[in-house]
N, C-alpha and C positions, 0 to 999 in steps of 0.2 A: 505493500500498500505504498501509496507517497503522499508526503504529507508537508504544508506549506502552512508558514503562516498568511494571516489575511493580507498584507501589503502585495507580497509574491504572488500569492490565489489569484487577485486582480490583474496583476500584470501577465501571470501564465495564461489564464482566460482569455484576454484579448488576442494573445499569441495563438492560441491553440483554434481560436474562432477567424482568426485573417488568414490563417494555413489549413483552414478545411478541417479541423480537428475535433471534433462534436463529440466523443463519446471517452471522454477523459474521467475518472473518478479520484477528485480532489479532497482531503480532508482537511479541514482549515484549523486544525488542534495545530498552535504554533509551538510545534517540538523543535524544529529546528533553528527558528529564527533568533536567540540565542547566539549561536554561533557567528552569525552573520549581522554586521554594523551597518553595510553598504545600502543605499537608498537611491536608487534611481525613478525619473519619472517616469509616469504609467506611457510606454508609447510602443508601438508597435516594431519600432527599426532604434536597434544603437547608435550612438552618434561618433563610436571610434571604436577600432579592435581591442582598445583599451579596456575600455565599458563591456565590451561584452567578453572580453577573458575575465573579468573581476567578476561578474556575475556568473559566470559559471565555476568558476573556482568557489564562490562562496553561496550559491543557491543549489538545494538539493532539486535538479530538475528531472530526475532517472536516480531510481533505485538503485542502479548498479555503483552509484558512490559510496553507498554502505559497506561493502566489499573491497573496496579497492585503498590501496594504500595513498597513490597520487591519482588528480586529474591531470590528465595528460592533453594539453591545449592544441601546442602545435609546435613548429620549429622551421628555422631558414628565414628566409627573407622576406617579409611581408609587402614589398614593393616589386615580388617578382611577377614577371607574366606567367608565369606556369606553376599551378595549384594541385598537389598531389593528395587524393583523400583514399584512404585505406580504410581498411574494417573496423578496426578495433585495438586498443593497446595488449601486448601480450607481456610476459612476467619480467621481463628487463625492461619493458618502458613502461610498467608500472613499477619499477624500483628507482627506475632515474627522472621520470617523470617528462619525457620524450618521446615523441611517435617513432618507430622505426630503429630501433639501437640496437637490436640483437639481431639474430641470424639472418633475418628475413631486412633487415635493414642494411647491412651490411652487402647483400644480393644487391638491394635496391641502390646503393653508390656504386655497385659496379654495372647495373643497369644502365643509369644516368652517364659514369662515366665513356660507355661505349660509343654514346651519341654527343660528347664532347659538354657533357656537363656536369655538376658537383651539386650535392644537397645544399651547398650555398645558393646556388642559383634557384632554387625554386623553394616554394613556399610548401607544409607537409600538416597535414591533421588527417583523423579520422572521422568516420561515420557518428560513432560513439565517442566518448570521453573519457571512457573509465573500462579497465581490464573488469569482462566478463570471468566469473569464476570459472577454474578449470580451463579457462581459455577456450570457453563454448562461443560459437555463431552467437552475437545479439539477437534477443529476441525479436519479433515484430511488432509488440508494445514497445521496445525499448530503442528500436530506430525511431518509432512513431516519436517518443517523446523529445529523443535529440536532434529531430531532422528541422523545425522551425530554427534553432540555433546554427547549424551548419547550414542552412540557404543564407541566413545572415550574415555569416562567416566569409560566405561566398561573394554576398554583395559588397561586404568591407574591404576583403580584398579585389575584387573585381579582376579579375586574371584575363587572358587572353586565352588559357587554354587550360582546360581540367584533364589531366591525367588519372581514370578512375581504376584503383588498384584492388582486383578483386570482382566477384557477382555481388558481394553484398553492396558494395559503392555504387555499382554500376546500376543494380537494379532501384537503389533508395534513387540515387541521383536525376536517374533516365524515366522513373516509374515504370520502368517494365517488370514482366515476369521472366524475361526470356534468361537463359543461363550465360557464363561469361563465354563460354565457347563459340556461343552464336553473336556474343555481341561485340567480341575484343576486336579491335580494330578497324572496327566500324566508326566513320567521326560521326557524330550524333551532336546534338545542340542541347545544351540547357538555357535557357531563356536566350540570351546572344552569345552565349559562349562557347566556343568548340569543347566538345567532349569526346575523348579516345579512354574507350576502356580497354587493359590490357588483363593479363593474369597477377593475381599477388605474388609478391616473392615467397612467402610461406609455401604455396603451390609448387613453384618453381622448384623449390629444394625439394618437395616430394616428388617432381615430377621435370627432370633436369631438361626431358627429351623437347620440353616445348618453349626452352627456351629460345629457340631459334625463331619462331611466331613473337616471341615479347620483342624481342630485338627488332623484328619489322615493325611494329608498334611504337617502339619509342622513336625510329626513323619516321614514321608517319608524323607523330607528334612533333620530332624537331624542324619539321619541315613547314607546319603550320605557323612558326615563328619569323619564316622569311616573308 
């Protein structure tokens, strides 16, 4: 059960209504509000990346937070033209508080290097900001709770390209039920932003034979910058 204070409940209710989410049970018991002293205006859009980050850090927007060591918000350059969106933090990400720092992160760094980029040239985040217990896939409800903030995250970064790492990110951003093997490499649109789905590095660690396809996706993504 997700709990919110009255002030945050009103904010979240407007957010969920704005993004078409109309079946969220919210208990108005002010259980968590003692943890948060931040006050923000009741608005549908955050005015800065810092404000969004602080809200995510201080507010209980998803039940996953109670199981996690750290909130994993982002890494990289907020002014980058390339925004990478993965699935969820893993164990090392949860420990260090940064996305893609474990084995998957090392492979992601290699994937970027293969097309002349580095993590410092990009901006990296995930569909959910907290590690699901046991590294399980985020549930549909957990994704729904985080999506308004992911969309706002994208608006604030305003990249030219979204590189969607894995099926969870591709399905959530592109609003599709198609699997990643069908969508990968296809240039789609999220609003006016080019979106390129590709395999998640964790999948490539298990299925190294698919790395060539992922490399082709990276080349396609890089060409969109020119």
